[in-house]
N, C-alpha and C positions, 0 to 999 in steps of 0.2 A: 150584882157583880160590878166592880169597878172596870173602867177602860182598860186599865194596865193588867188586871187579872184576866179579863176576857182576851186580851192579846196573848197573854202567857198560854192560856187554855188552847187557843187555836193554834199556837206555835207547836204544843205538844202533839195535837192531831196531825198537823202538817208532817212534823219530823217522822212520825210513825208511817204515814202514807207515802211519803217521798224516801224513806230510808235514809234519813238525812242526820248530820250531826252539826251542832253550833260551836264554832271556835270563836272565843273572845280573847283579844289581847289584853293585857293588864291596864291599859289606858282607856279601855272603853267605859261607856256609862254604867253605873252601878247596876240599872234594871238589865242591861245586856249580859254582864258578868253573872247575874243571878240564874239566867236561863240557859248559860252556856254548858255544854257537855265538857269541854276543855278549857281552861283559862291558863294563859302563859304568855311567853315571849314569841315572837313572830316565827322563827325557823322551828323552834321546839313543837309549836303547834302543828306545824305541816308535817312533822314527822309522827306526831301521834295520829293525825288524820289518816296518813298514808298506810298505818298499821290496823286500821279498822276495816270492816267489811261494809262501811256506809257507802252508798252509791252517790250521795250529794254532801258537799261541803260547803257550809255557809260560813264565811270567813268575815267575822266582825273585826275589821281591823282597817288598813289601807291597801291600795292598789298592789304594791309590790309584794305584800304578804300573800294575797290571793294567788298572784303569779307563782309564788314558791310553792303553794299547794299544788297548783296546777302542774308544775315541774315534777313534783314527787309523785303526784297521782294523776297520770294522763288518761286513766280509765274512769276516773270520777268527773262528775260535774262540779265546777267550783263557782259559787255565788258570792258576789260582794253586794251587800244591801244597799250601799250608796256609791254608785259608780264614780262620783267626783271625789271621793275619799282618797286623795293622792297624798304622796309624802313630797313636800317641797324640798328636802334634802336629796332624795333618790333623783329628783328632776334636774338638780344641779350638775349632774355628770351625764354626758351623752356619748354615744358611740364614736362619733366624729372627732370630738375633742379628745377622747382618750386615745383613739388611734393616733392623733397627732402627738400627744405626750410620749406615748410608746415609740414613736419613730425617733424622738428627740433622746430617749434613753433605751436603745435596743437591748442593753445588758440587764435591764430591770425586770423583776417579776412583778406581775399585777396582782395585787391583793385587794379584792373589793368586798366591802361590808355587806351583809346580806340586804341592807337597806338600800338597794339598788334595783333597778328594772332588770328583767330578764335578759334584755339585750346586752347590758354593761356586764351582767355576769357571764354571758357567753363570750364576751371579748376579754374576759380576765383568766388568769392562771389558776386562781383559787379564791375561795370566798372565806369570810370569817364572821363570827358573831362579836359583840361587845365582850363576852366573857372568854373568848379563846383567841382574840386578835394577837395577843403577845405571842402566844404558843405557835400559831400559824406563821407569824413572820419569822420567828426564830427557827422554824423547822426547815425553812427553804435554803437552798444551796446559793442562791443569788446574794450578792453582798449588797445590792441596790434594789429597793422595793418601792414601787409606785402604789400608794394607798388611797383608795377613793371610798365614799366621796368625802367622808366627815374629817375635817381637819382637826378638830379637837381630840376624836378618838386616835387619829393618826398621831398626833403630837404626844398624846399619852402612851401610845405604842413605842414611839421613837425614843422615850426616856426610858425604855425597858429593854433595849436591844442595842447591839453593836452595829447593826445595819444602817446604811444610808437610807432614810425614808423620805420620799418624795410625795408630799401631802397635796392632794387636791383640795382646793379652797371652797368646799362645800361645809355646810353646817345645819344642824336642827333649829329651826327658829324657836322652839319652845326650850331647849336646854341651854342654847347660846344666849338667850335672854336674861339668864340668871348672872347677875354680877356679884362680884366680891363684896361689894358695899351691902347689898341686899342681905347676903349671907351673914355678914358680919353683924347686922341689925338684929337679925333672927337669933343669932347665937348669943347676943348680949342679953336678949329677952329670956332665953332659956339656957342658962349657963351649965345646967347639969345634963342636958341632951347631948347625945352623939350625934355627929353629922355624917350622913351617907348621902352620896351623890353619884350621878350616872356619869361615865367617862365621855359622853357627849357634851358635857359642861366645858366651860373655859379652863384652860390649864390652871389659871390662878384659883379658880373655885375648886378644882380637884385637889390641889396642892393644900387648900385650907380645911378638907374633910378629914374625918376620922377613917372613913373607909370609902373607896371607890369600886363600883361594881355595876354589873348589868342588872336588869330588872329582877331576874331570878336571883342574882347574887345578893342584891339588897334585901330581898325577902329572906333569904337565908341567913344573912348577917344579923337582921333585927330579931329573928326567931331564936337564935343561938346565944345572942348577947344577953348578959345579965342587967343591962341598962334598962331603965323605965321609960325613958324619954329619948325621941329621937327627931331630928331636923332632916327633913326629906327633900332632896334635890333632884326630882325627876317629876315627870307628868302626874297631876293630882288623882288621876285613876287608880294608881297603885295603892292609894290609902284604902280602898275597898278591901283588897286581900290582907294588907297589913293589919288592919283593925280586925278581920276575920280571924285571922291566925293568932293575933296578940291582942285579946280583948283587955288585958289588964295595963297595956302599955299606952303611951300618949305620943301622937305624932303631930309635927308642925310643918307645913309646907315652907320651903325656904323662900318662896315668893308666891303670891297670889296669882301672879301671871303664868304659873306652870300649867297651862291647859293648852291641849293640841286641839283646834278647831276641826282638824281633819279626822282625827280619831273619835271626836264626839259627833261626827257627821251621820254615823250609822244610829238608827233608833229601833226600839222594838217593833213599831209600826213598818218600818222599812224591811226589817227582818222578816216578818210575817208576810209582806207583799213580796219579797224575793222568792220565798218558797211557794207561794200561791201561783206566781207566774213563771217560776223557774228562770227569772233573770233578775238583774243584769249576770250574764255568765262571762267569767274570765277565761280565756285561752292564751296559749302559748304556741306560736308557729313550731312545728317539729324540729327544724334545723336549729332554731335558737334554744328550744328545751334541751336538746341532747347536749349541746355545748355548755349550757348553764348547769345542767346537772353534773357534767364532768368536774366543774369548778366546785360544786358542793360535795360531790363525792371526795374529792381531794382532800377537803376540809374535814370529812368525817373519817377518813383514814388516819388522820393524825392521832396518835395516843398521848 
């Protein structure tokens, strides 16, 4: 038996023993997605986990995702295989800075992307995902909105609302790294391919795409499209699911640099180790958890 097969077998044993489920974000390593009980985007995974009777959640993602699982499932143990798997964009906004900006714009509602810490969510009026950000902003009574932390998603939203959007100057290192020049080069190489990108990409990149969507939205677009070739402008890990769902279609990354080292920090070995030792455990203080959950619940209440 190979080392990988042995790790997979051990993981199955531990899952049963611990009454655990494995969650994997679309950007995780292929071998992680292969063993996951649920594969998806960050908040959707936390919702799926909360609906199960599992006692332990192993979240193969980054820190804020594990926090979201802990917010929605305070009665479950949440493990993050690699504790240093953080999100640089989420780290770009802090409570003190947000409070200072709120003081400058007391009439503004605060909309925070789910790609934020629990503490920032607790300081926000409402949360959003990349798929519902426009709907969330347009649902608010306030005419002015502070949008954190992603400037590219914020500017994408601003183009689809009449509200004034004050954009926090954070960004995703992986998506923001993709330039229009890189995209145009790949488009020239594959003229028949449709281009689909994430709204965390730069505005000029999004404007040049055939479709802009969240990770789940990108997968849906590719599945339903009659096109046979696609240029993909998001983290390389999504290709695992795109190829699984569409074995007869071809995919080209918009740039070879579309790899998030933080997402790739989790490994099969670390996942096994986390369940063996029941750590590193991710918890959220109850006062922060309750406030953060209110912001998430407000988002979920929007139809």
